[in-house]
All heavy atoms as an XYZ file, in Angstrom:
759
protein
N     148.328     77.694    -17.542
C     148.648     76.906    -16.376
C     147.614     77.199    -15.285
O     147.178     78.332    -15.133
C     150.046     77.244    -15.861
C     151.157     76.846    -16.815
S     152.804     77.217    -16.208
C     152.999     75.923    -15.011
N     147.258     76.162    -14.581
C     146.380     76.311    -13.431
C     147.073     75.685    -12.228
O     148.152     75.105    -12.348
C     145.027     75.612    -13.666
O     145.223     74.197    -13.696
C     144.371     76.095    -14.948
N     146.441     75.763    -11.082
C     147.025     75.158     -9.886
C     147.104     73.643    -10.001
O     147.985     73.007     -9.439
C     146.209     75.547     -8.654
C     146.302     77.006     -8.300
C     145.441     77.356     -7.096
O     144.992     76.438     -6.384
O     145.221     78.553     -6.882
N     146.190     73.029    -10.761
C     146.113     71.576    -10.837
C     146.808     70.974    -12.052
O     147.178     69.800    -12.038
C     144.647     71.133    -10.828
C     143.832     71.582     -9.609
C     142.382     71.171     -9.772
C     144.421     70.989     -8.336
N     146.979     71.746    -13.113
C     147.580     71.164    -14.314
C     148.091     72.244    -15.260
O     147.857     73.427    -15.067
C     146.563     70.277    -15.030
O     145.450     71.036    -15.401
N     148.765     71.778    -16.306
C     149.258     72.660    -17.363
C     148.604     72.254    -18.677
O     148.362     71.076    -18.919
C     150.777     72.530    -17.507
O     151.409     72.956    -16.339
N     148.359     73.213    -19.530
C     147.750     72.969    -20.831
C     148.644     73.561    -21.913
O     149.364     74.519    -21.669
C     146.365     73.617    -20.918
C     145.384     73.070    -19.910
C     145.258     73.655    -18.654
C     144.600     71.970    -20.213
C     144.356     73.150    -17.717
C     143.703     71.457    -19.294
C     143.580     72.055    -18.046
O     142.701     71.560    -17.146
N     148.580     72.977    -23.097
C     149.302     73.559    -24.226
C     148.446     73.431    -25.480
O     147.568     72.579    -25.559
C     150.668     72.903    -24.417
S     150.607     71.204    -24.951
N     148.705     74.297    -26.443
C     147.960     74.288    -27.692
C     148.329     73.066    -28.521
O     149.477     72.646    -28.553
C     148.275     75.536    -28.521
C     147.720     76.813    -27.959
C     148.539     77.746    -27.333
C     146.365     77.100    -28.076
C     148.025     78.927    -26.833
C     145.836     78.275    -27.581
C     146.678     79.190    -26.961
O     146.167     80.347    -26.474
N     147.339     72.511    -29.224
C     147.590     71.446    -30.191
C     147.798     72.026    -31.584
O     148.302     71.367    -32.465
C     146.434     70.452    -30.219
C     146.383     69.549    -29.024
C     145.309     68.514    -29.234
C     145.576     67.321    -28.363
N     144.743     66.190    -28.725
N     147.364     73.242    -31.779
C     147.534     73.949    -33.041
C     148.075     75.341    -32.737
O     147.948     75.836    -31.619
C     146.214     74.063    -33.841
C     145.692     72.698    -34.230
C     145.160     74.817    -33.048
N     148.660     75.967    -33.734
C     149.189     77.316    -33.553
C     148.027     78.303    -33.605
O     147.294     78.337    -34.598
C     150.204     77.672    -34.655
C     150.665     79.114    -34.529
C     151.392     76.733    -34.608
N     147.830     79.098    -32.573
C     146.793     80.129    -32.642
C     147.295     81.298    -33.485
O     148.189     82.029    -33.081
C     146.587     80.532    -31.181
C     147.841     80.145    -30.493
C     148.457     79.024    -31.276
N     146.775     81.454    -34.702
C     147.306     82.432    -35.641
C     147.046     83.882    -35.242
O     147.484     84.783    -35.907
C     146.805     82.158    -37.061
C     147.692     81.196    -37.784
C     147.513     79.843    -37.647
C     148.731     81.653    -38.573
C     148.343     78.949    -38.294
C     149.573     80.764    -39.227
C     149.368     79.421    -39.082
N     146.355     84.106    -34.149
C     146.193     85.462    -33.674
C     147.430     85.968    -32.951
O     147.575     87.160    -32.701
N     148.348     85.068    -32.612
C     149.559     85.483    -31.919
C     150.444     86.309    -32.836
O     150.510     86.069    -34.047
C     150.337     84.264    -31.405
C     149.647     83.435    -30.321
C     150.516     82.262    -29.929
C     149.337     84.291    -29.105
N     151.163     87.235    -32.262
C     151.954     88.205    -33.018
C     152.973     87.559    -33.973
O     153.118     87.977    -35.107
C     152.662     89.132    -32.037
C     153.363     90.283    -32.667
C     153.910     91.203    -31.603
C     154.518     92.442    -32.204
N     154.999     93.351    -31.188
N     153.695     86.540    -33.527
C     154.746     85.959    -34.362
C     154.406     84.563    -34.888
O     155.278     83.833    -35.321
C     156.069     85.945    -33.613
C     156.017     85.063    -32.382
O     154.954     84.636    -31.970
N     157.164     84.794    -31.803
N     153.130     84.186    -34.869
C     152.738     82.850    -35.314
C     153.079     82.616    -36.786
O     153.574     81.543    -37.150
C     151.252     82.618    -35.073
N     152.838     83.612    -37.640
C     153.131     83.446    -39.071
C     154.617     83.197    -39.317
O     154.989     82.301    -40.077
C     152.686     84.673    -39.865
C     151.171     84.782    -39.983
O     150.476     83.791    -39.694
O     150.694     85.861    -40.383
N     155.467     83.985    -38.662
C     156.916     83.831    -38.842
C     157.394     82.496    -38.297
O     158.245     81.827    -38.903
C     157.659     84.974    -38.166
N     156.845     82.073    -37.175
C     157.225     80.787    -36.581
C     156.828     79.642    -37.497
O     157.610     78.721    -37.742
C     156.563     80.623    -35.199
O     156.998     81.694    -34.360
C     156.910     79.299    -34.571
N     155.617     79.710    -38.044
C     155.150     78.668    -38.953
C     155.974     78.652    -40.235
O     156.321     77.581    -40.757
C     153.664     78.854    -39.255
C     153.065     77.684    -39.976
C     152.708     76.526    -39.302
C     152.874     77.720    -41.358
C     152.169     75.446    -39.970
C     152.339     76.644    -42.030
C     151.989     75.508    -41.330
O     151.462     74.435    -42.007
N     156.333     79.829    -40.751
C     157.151     79.898    -41.966
C     158.516     79.254    -41.729
O     159.020     78.531    -42.586
C     157.330     81.339    -42.431
C     158.102     81.473    -43.738
C     157.353     80.875    -44.911
O     156.211     81.234    -45.156
N     157.986     79.962    -45.634
N     159.123     79.494    -40.579
C     160.412     78.863    -40.253
C     160.262     77.346    -40.204
O     161.136     76.611    -40.681
C     160.957     79.387    -38.925
C     161.676     80.693    -39.046
C     162.488     81.038    -37.804
N     161.702     81.006    -36.577
C     160.984     82.020    -36.112
N     160.945     83.158    -36.778
N     160.311     81.910    -34.984
N     159.149     76.854    -39.649
C     158.895     75.414    -39.612
C     158.812     74.857    -41.027
O     159.456     73.851    -41.344
C     157.601     75.117    -38.852
C     157.112     73.674    -38.921
C     158.051     72.750    -38.154
C     155.690     73.559    -38.403
N     158.044     75.511    -41.895
C     157.910     75.047    -43.277
C     159.262     75.071    -43.994
O     159.615     74.125    -44.693
C     156.911     75.905    -44.054
C     155.476     75.745    -43.626
S     154.830     74.093    -43.966
C     154.950     73.353    -42.367
N     160.027     76.152    -43.797
C     161.347     76.246    -44.426
C     162.257     75.120    -43.963
O     163.027     74.570    -44.749
C     161.997     77.597    -44.120
C     161.312     78.753    -44.819
O     160.517     78.518    -45.754
O     161.557     79.910    -44.414
N     162.168     74.771    -42.704
C     163.041     73.728    -42.153
C     162.645     72.337    -42.643
O     163.479     71.593    -43.129
C     163.016     73.772    -40.626
C     163.985     72.779    -40.003
C     164.141     72.959    -38.514
N     164.783     74.258    -38.289
C     164.502     75.052    -37.274
N     163.590     74.719    -36.385
N     165.133     76.191    -37.123
N     161.360     71.981    -42.539
C     160.991     70.608    -42.887
C     160.932     70.379    -44.395
O     161.131     69.264    -44.857
C     159.674     70.153    -42.218
C     158.479     70.909    -42.747
C     159.774     70.268    -40.716
C     157.158     70.353    -42.255
N     160.688     71.442    -45.156
C     160.619     71.296    -46.614
C     161.910     71.705    -47.311
O     161.962     71.776    -48.537
C     159.449     72.124    -47.164
C     158.052     71.754    -46.660
C     157.012     72.715    -47.229
C     157.702     70.322    -46.983
N     162.973     71.960    -46.545
C     164.216     72.498    -47.115
C     164.769     71.710    -48.306
O     165.239     72.328    -49.251
C     165.284     72.672    -46.040
O     165.656     71.432    -45.492
N     164.708     70.365    -48.322
C     165.237     69.672    -49.507
C     164.428     69.944    -50.781
O     164.939     69.792    -51.881
C     165.145     68.186    -49.142
C     164.987     68.138    -47.667
C     164.311     69.414    -47.281
N     163.173     70.354    -50.623
C     162.292     70.554    -51.780
C     162.102     72.025    -52.151
O     161.740     72.332    -53.292
C     160.921     69.933    -51.489
C     160.963     68.431    -51.331
S     159.368     67.778    -50.812
C     159.511     67.973    -49.038
N     162.336     72.940    -51.190
C     162.111     74.372    -51.430
C     163.012     74.852    -52.581
O     164.198     74.596    -52.600
C     162.403     75.209    -50.165
C     161.430     74.853    -49.053
C     162.392     76.708    -50.469
C     160.075     75.464    -49.151
N     162.416     75.510    -53.535
C     163.160     76.023    -54.681
C     163.408     74.980    -55.756
O     163.822     75.322    -56.855
N     163.150     73.731    -55.450
C     163.316     72.659    -56.439
C     161.946     72.286    -57.012
O     161.701     72.480    -58.187
C     163.966     71.422    -55.792
C     165.296     71.700    -55.127
C     166.352     72.130    -56.130
O     166.454     71.573    -57.212
N     167.119     73.137    -55.772
N     161.091     71.737    -56.144
C     159.764     71.304    -56.579
C     158.651     71.912    -55.745
O     157.485     71.779    -56.103
C     159.633     69.769    -56.505
O     159.886     69.343    -55.156
C     160.602     69.090    -57.444
N     158.993     72.570    -54.637
C     157.980     73.125    -53.735
C     158.273     74.590    -53.447
O     159.425     74.961    -53.226
C     157.926     72.339    -52.401
C     156.977     72.992    -51.411
C     157.521     70.895    -52.631
N     157.222     75.404    -53.469
C     157.291     76.784    -53.009
C     156.352     76.837    -51.808
O     155.244     76.306    -51.872
C     156.796     77.761    -54.075
C     157.298     77.529    -55.483
C     158.793     77.386    -55.609
O     159.542     78.103    -54.978
N     159.224     76.449    -56.431
N     156.789     77.450    -50.723
C     155.952     77.528    -49.524
C     155.915     78.948    -49.002
O     156.951     79.603    -48.882
C     156.495     76.589    -48.453
N     154.711     79.415    -48.731
C     154.533     80.732    -48.140
C     153.494     80.594    -47.038
O     152.308     80.383    -47.312
C     154.086     81.754    -49.187
C     153.887     83.132    -48.617
C     154.984     83.892    -48.230
C     152.621     83.648    -48.428
C     154.817     85.155    -47.686
C     152.440     84.905    -47.891
C     153.539     85.651    -47.513
O     153.363     86.897    -46.965
N     153.955     80.647    -45.812
C     153.161     80.433    -44.608
C     152.391     79.124    -44.751
O     152.989     78.068    -44.733
C     152.274     81.643    -44.258
C     151.609     81.458    -42.905
C     153.088     82.933    -44.242
N     151.066     79.159    -44.915
C     150.318     77.899    -44.968
C     149.922     77.493    -46.387
O     149.067     76.645    -46.584
C     149.092     77.964    -44.061
C     148.089     79.011    -44.491
O     148.467     79.909    -45.267
O     146.940     78.945    -44.036
N     150.570     78.080    -47.389
C     150.340     77.687    -48.782
C     151.563     76.952    -49.309
O     152.690     77.379    -49.096
C     150.095     78.915    -49.672
C     148.772     79.587    -49.386
O     147.827     78.880    -48.979
O     148.674     80.801    -49.572
N     151.324     75.832    -49.988
C     152.400     75.072    -50.611
C     152.023     74.816    -52.065
O     150.888     74.448    -52.346
C     152.599     73.735    -49.904
C     153.145     73.854    -48.514
S     153.212     72.271    -47.694
C     151.697     72.324    -46.784
N     152.968     75.035    -52.967
C     152.752     74.781    -54.381
C     153.832     73.824    -54.854
O     155.014     74.057    -54.631
C     152.824     76.089    -55.211
C     152.656     75.792    -56.687
C     151.772     77.068    -54.740
N     153.397     72.726    -55.480
C     154.329     71.757    -56.041
C     154.375     71.997    -57.542
O     153.346     71.968    -58.218
C     153.884     70.305    -55.741
C     154.833     69.310    -56.387
C     153.807     70.077    -54.238
N     155.576     72.272    -58.053
C     155.746     72.527    -59.481
C     156.610     71.440    -60.095
O     157.638     71.085    -59.553
C     156.404     73.899    -59.718
O     157.647     73.932    -59.011
C     155.520     75.019    -59.231
N     156.151     70.912    -61.195
C     156.881     69.855    -61.900
C     156.745     70.107    -63.393
O     155.735     70.635    -63.849
C     156.297     68.480    -61.561
O     156.196     68.303    -60.177
N     157.760     69.712    -64.155
C     157.721     69.921    -65.601
C     156.900     68.855    -66.310
O     156.283     69.120    -67.329
C     159.131     69.971    -66.166
C     159.878     71.190    -65.671
C     161.214     71.328    -66.309
C     161.902     72.518    -65.671
N     162.821     73.182    -66.508
N     156.881     67.647    -65.777
C     156.153     66.533    -66.390
C     155.084     66.011    -65.429
O     155.292     65.984    -64.223
C     157.117     65.392    -66.746
C     158.237     65.786    -67.690
C     157.742     66.158    -69.068
O     156.723     65.586    -69.508
O     158.354     67.032    -69.698
N     153.970     65.578    -65.962
C     152.865     65.071    -65.142
C     153.287     63.862    -64.300
O     152.945     63.776    -63.121
C     151.672     64.723    -66.022
C     150.409     64.442    -65.244
C     149.219     64.289    -66.177
N     148.884     65.536    -66.839
C     147.989     66.413    -66.386
N     147.370     66.171    -65.270
N     147.736     67.515    -67.050
N     154.037     62.927    -64.899
C     154.484     61.741    -64.149
C     155.387     62.138    -62.983
O     155.289     61.575    -61.894
C     155.218     60.763    -65.067
C     154.301     60.126    -66.092
O     153.069     60.143    -65.884
O     154.813     59.610    -67.101
N     156.256     63.103    -63.215
C     157.149     63.576    -62.148
C     156.355     64.299    -61.066
O     156.710     64.261    -59.889
C     158.238     64.490    -62.712
C     159.247     64.951    -61.679
C     160.000     63.797    -61.007
O     160.380     62.834    -61.663
N     160.196     63.893    -59.708
N     155.258     64.941    -61.452
C     154.430     65.669    -60.492
C     153.864     64.722    -59.428
O     153.830     65.061    -58.248
C     153.307     66.404    -61.213
C     152.580     67.386    -60.348
N     153.198     68.471    -59.771
C     151.285     67.434    -59.944
C     152.324     69.144    -59.053
N     151.155     68.539    -59.143
N     153.454     63.540    -59.849
C     152.937     62.544    -58.898
C     154.030     62.166    -57.907
O     153.784     62.093    -56.696
C     152.396     61.300    -59.644
C     152.025     60.194    -58.664
C     151.204     61.676    -60.506
N     155.243     61.972    -58.378
C     156.378     61.650    -57.507
C     156.654     62.800    -56.544
O     156.870     62.586    -55.338
C     157.643     61.322    -58.349
C     158.864     61.143    -57.472
C     157.394     60.085    -59.199
N     156.625     64.027    -57.043
C     156.875     65.206    -56.208
C     155.794     65.371    -55.139
O     156.090     65.710    -53.995
C     156.971     66.465    -57.067
C     158.152     66.443    -58.019
O     159.115     65.681    -57.761
O     158.121     67.182    -59.019
N     154.537     65.123    -55.514
C     153.452     65.187    -54.534
C     153.625     64.124    -53.452
O     153.426     64.397    -52.268
C     152.090     65.011    -55.214
C     151.558     66.208    -55.987
C     150.318     65.817    -56.779
C     151.252     67.362    -55.057
N     153.997     62.920    -53.867
C     154.221     61.844    -52.893
C     155.321     62.224    -51.903
O     155.205     61.967    -50.699
C     154.581     60.535    -53.599
C     153.407     59.871    -54.271
C     153.791     58.622    -55.048
O     154.995     58.302    -55.162
O     152.880     57.950    -55.552
N     156.379     62.850    -52.387
C     157.460     63.282    -51.505
C     156.956     64.324    -50.499
O     157.269     64.253    -49.310
C     158.617     63.861    -52.319
C     159.793     64.284    -51.463
C     160.932     64.886    -52.275
O     160.779     65.115    -53.485
O     161.985     65.132    -51.666
N     156.164     65.277    -50.973
C     155.597     66.288    -50.077
C     154.681     65.642    -49.047
O     154.790     65.916    -47.851
C     154.832     67.348    -50.864
C     154.111     68.389    -50.008
C     155.122     69.246    -49.234
C     153.205     69.247    -50.856
N     153.776     64.767    -49.489
C     152.836     64.123    -48.568
C     153.567     63.278    -47.529
O     153.197     63.268    -46.357
C     151.829     63.271    -49.334
C     150.910     64.049    -50.238
C     150.304     63.444    -51.311
C     150.646     65.397    -50.013
C     149.448     64.146    -52.145
C     149.793     66.115    -50.838
C     149.195     65.484    -51.904
N     154.602     62.574    -47.946
C     155.393     61.767    -47.011
C     156.068     62.656    -45.978
O     156.082     62.348    -44.783
C     156.454     60.941    -47.776
O     155.781     60.079    -48.695
C     157.310     60.123    -46.838
N     156.610     63.772    -46.433
C     157.306     64.690    -45.523
C     156.349     65.299    -44.512
O     156.645     65.317    -43.318
C     158.017     65.801    -46.320
O     158.950     65.198    -47.207
C     158.738     66.768    -45.392
N     155.202     65.794    -44.970
C     154.297     66.422    -44.010
C     153.677     65.391    -43.067
O     153.426     65.703    -41.905
C     153.229     67.310    -44.690
C     152.332     66.508    -45.604
C     153.869     68.458    -45.424
C     151.203     67.322    -46.207
N     153.484     64.163    -43.528
C     152.978     63.101    -42.646
C     154.015     62.745    -41.577
O     153.662     62.483    -40.429
C     152.605     61.873    -43.462
N     155.274     62.766    -41.960
C     156.362     62.471    -41.011
C     156.326     63.429    -39.824
O     156.626     63.053    -38.701
C     157.697     62.576    -41.748
C     158.914     62.407    -40.888
C     160.174     62.566    -41.740
C     161.410     62.633    -40.900
N     162.602     62.883    -41.716
N     155.938     64.673    -40.069
C     155.871     65.683    -39.014
C     154.453     65.852    -38.470
O     154.166     66.810    -37.754
C     156.415     67.015    -39.529
C     157.900     66.944    -39.772
C     158.412     66.652    -41.034
C     158.802     67.122    -38.731
C     159.773     66.570    -41.243
C     160.162     67.033    -38.937
C     160.632     66.758    -40.202
O     161.997     66.663    -40.413
N     153.564     64.919    -38.821
C     152.189     64.892    -38.339
C     151.415     66.166    -38.673
O     150.589     66.626    -37.894
C     152.159     64.627    -36.826
C     150.824     64.061    -36.379
O     150.147     63.417    -37.198
O     150.447     64.284    -35.204
N     151.708     66.736    -39.834
C     150.960     67.897    -40.310
C     149.768     67.408    -41.125
O     149.806     66.328    -41.713
C     151.841     68.804    -41.164
C     153.035     69.423    -40.438
C     153.908     70.173    -41.424
C     152.572     70.343    -39.324
N     148.727     68.193    -41.169
C     147.510     67.832    -41.881
C     147.213     68.866    -42.954
O     147.549     70.034    -42.820
C     146.321     67.780    -40.916
C     146.538     66.941    -39.671
C     146.520     65.474    -39.981
C     146.532     64.643    -38.711
N     147.817     64.141    -38.339
N     146.565     68.432    -44.020
C     146.106     69.332    -45.076
C     144.595     69.475    -44.987
O     143.901     68.513    -44.665
C     146.469     68.776    -46.458
C     147.948     68.631    -46.773
C     148.118     67.963    -48.123
C     148.634     69.967    -46.742
N     144.095     70.659    -45.276
C     142.663     70.883    -45.353
C     142.251     70.597    -46.796
O     142.536     71.389    -47.691
C     142.341     72.320    -44.958
C     140.857     72.600    -44.973
O     140.074     71.864    -45.548
N     140.482     73.689    -44.340
N     141.596     69.469    -47.022
C     141.254     69.057    -48.384
C     140.341     70.049    -49.088
O     140.350     70.140    -50.316
C     140.621     67.669    -48.380
C     141.581     66.546    -48.005
C     140.848     65.209    -47.989
C     142.751     66.491    -48.959
N     139.554     70.825    -48.333
C     138.690     71.826    -48.951
C     139.505     72.962    -49.572
O     139.024     73.662    -50.454
C     137.712     72.394    -47.925
C     136.690     71.377    -47.465
C     135.738     71.925    -46.421
O     135.777     73.148    -46.154
O     134.968     71.130    -45.880
N     140.734     73.144    -49.119
C     141.590     74.206    -49.651
C     142.611     73.688    -50.657
O     143.366     74.468    -51.221
C     142.322     74.910    -48.504
C     141.399     75.670    -47.582
C     142.188     76.387    -46.528
C     141.299     77.209    -45.623
N     142.084     77.934    -44.621
N     142.661     72.388    -50.888
C     143.629     71.803    -51.820
C     143.102     71.871    -53.252
O     141.921     71.645    -53.503
C     143.905     70.340    -51.458
S     144.781     70.133    -49.910
N     144.001     72.181    -54.175
C     143.680     72.204    -55.598
C     144.780     71.432    -56.309
O     145.953     71.669    -56.073
C     143.622     73.657    -56.139
C     143.328     73.674    -57.619
C     142.609     74.469    -55.363
N     144.403     70.511    -57.173
C     145.373     69.684    -57.887
C     145.192     69.840    -59.391
O     144.103     70.107    -59.877
C     145.204     68.211    -57.496
C     145.465     67.942    -56.046
C     144.432     67.892    -55.130
C     146.761     67.754    -55.588
C     144.673     67.653    -53.789
C     147.018     67.525    -54.244
C     145.962     67.477    -53.348
N     146.272     69.654    -60.128
C     146.217     69.645    -61.581
C     146.116     71.011    -62.229
O     145.700     71.116    -63.379
N     146.520     72.057    -61.526
C     146.457     73.409    -62.084
C     147.681     73.628    -62.975
O     148.806     73.410    -62.546
C     146.424     74.465    -60.960
C     146.456     75.867    -61.532
C     145.198     74.256    -60.087
N     147.464     74.025    -64.213
C     148.582     74.252    -65.133
C     149.000     75.709    -65.205
O     150.117     76.013    -65.582
C     148.225     73.724    -66.513
C     148.088     72.209    -66.523
C     147.842     71.661    -67.905
O     147.982     72.416    -68.890
O     147.515     70.481    -68.004
N     148.109     76.624    -64.866
C     148.436     78.045    -64.891
C     147.475     78.778    -63.963
O     146.375     78.315    -63.719
C     148.328     78.603    -66.303
N     147.919     79.921    -63.450
C     147.040     80.710    -62.605
C     147.800     81.508    -61.574
O     149.030     81.491    -61.523
N     147.052     82.200    -60.722
C     147.628     83.030    -59.672
C     147.719     82.202    -58.392
O     146.712     81.675    -57.916
C     146.750     84.262    -59.453
C     147.344     85.283    -58.545
C     146.473     86.526    -58.511
C     147.073     87.544    -57.580
N     146.273     88.760    -57.516
N     148.920     82.093    -57.869
C     149.161     81.279    -56.684
C     149.975     82.051    -55.664
O     150.705     82.967    -56.010
C     149.906     79.994    -57.062
C     149.263     79.135    -58.138
C     150.240     78.087    -58.620
C     148.001     78.498    -57.608
N     149.892     81.667    -54.412
C     150.669     82.284    -53.337
C     150.557     83.805    -53.356
O     151.542     84.523    -53.354
C     152.146     81.867    -53.416
C     152.442     80.377    -53.289
C     153.928     80.135    -53.446
C     151.950     79.815    -51.989
N     149.358     84.290    -53.389
C     149.148     85.733    -53.384
C     149.366     86.341    -54.747
O     148.521     86.298    -55.609
N     150.578     86.879    -54.995
C     150.825     87.573    -56.253
C     151.670     86.770    -57.239
O     151.930     87.227    -58.325
C     151.512     88.909    -55.977
O     152.768     88.672    -55.376
N     152.121     85.574    -56.846
C     152.941     84.770    -57.763
C     152.058     84.202    -58.862
O     150.918     83.849    -58.638
C     153.619     83.617    -57.020
S     154.811     84.162    -55.815
N     152.609     84.090    -60.028
C     151.869     83.567    -61.164
C     152.541     82.318    -61.679
O     153.749     82.243    -61.789
C     151.796     84.616    -62.267
O     151.085     84.114    -63.364
N     151.753     81.312    -61.987
C     152.243     80.069    -62.557
C     151.788     80.045    -64.008
O     150.598     80.097    -64.296
C     151.665     78.860    -61.809
C     152.002     77.485    -62.322
C     153.491     77.230    -62.168
C     151.218     76.431    -61.569
N     152.739     80.010    -64.927
C     152.421     80.023    -66.344
C     152.667     78.673    -66.963
O     153.529     77.939    -66.537
C     153.275     81.075    -67.066
C     152.972     82.464    -66.575
O     151.827     82.821    -66.392
N     154.020     83.243    -66.333
N     151.900     78.376    -67.987
C     152.090     77.122    -68.722
C     153.443     77.151    -69.412
O     153.919     78.172    -69.816
C     150.993     76.950    -69.765
C     149.634     76.688    -69.160
C     148.598     76.403    -70.218
O     148.900     75.600    -71.112
O     147.530     76.979    -70.134
N     154.012     75.904    -69.550
C     155.265     75.799    -70.276
C     156.370     75.913    -69.338
O     157.460     75.800    -69.339
């Protein structure tokens, strides 16, 4: 705040002490219908899991629609699609089958 005006952040400054927890609560709230069903979210990482490829497209569309509704953006340089197995969300592992 200044004498002439007030300013606010357009993005969360992740250097703040509780920014991670605040962002996680936001993700838990807006993704609640999908969490544990088709989406796993940990802070700024989201993983969409589907048993069938055709269903995966539907699940991705639901995620994209939801995050667009809340005016959230994805960094395309950090997005990976079509992964069938590997290490995700830090120590979580996604296995084939």
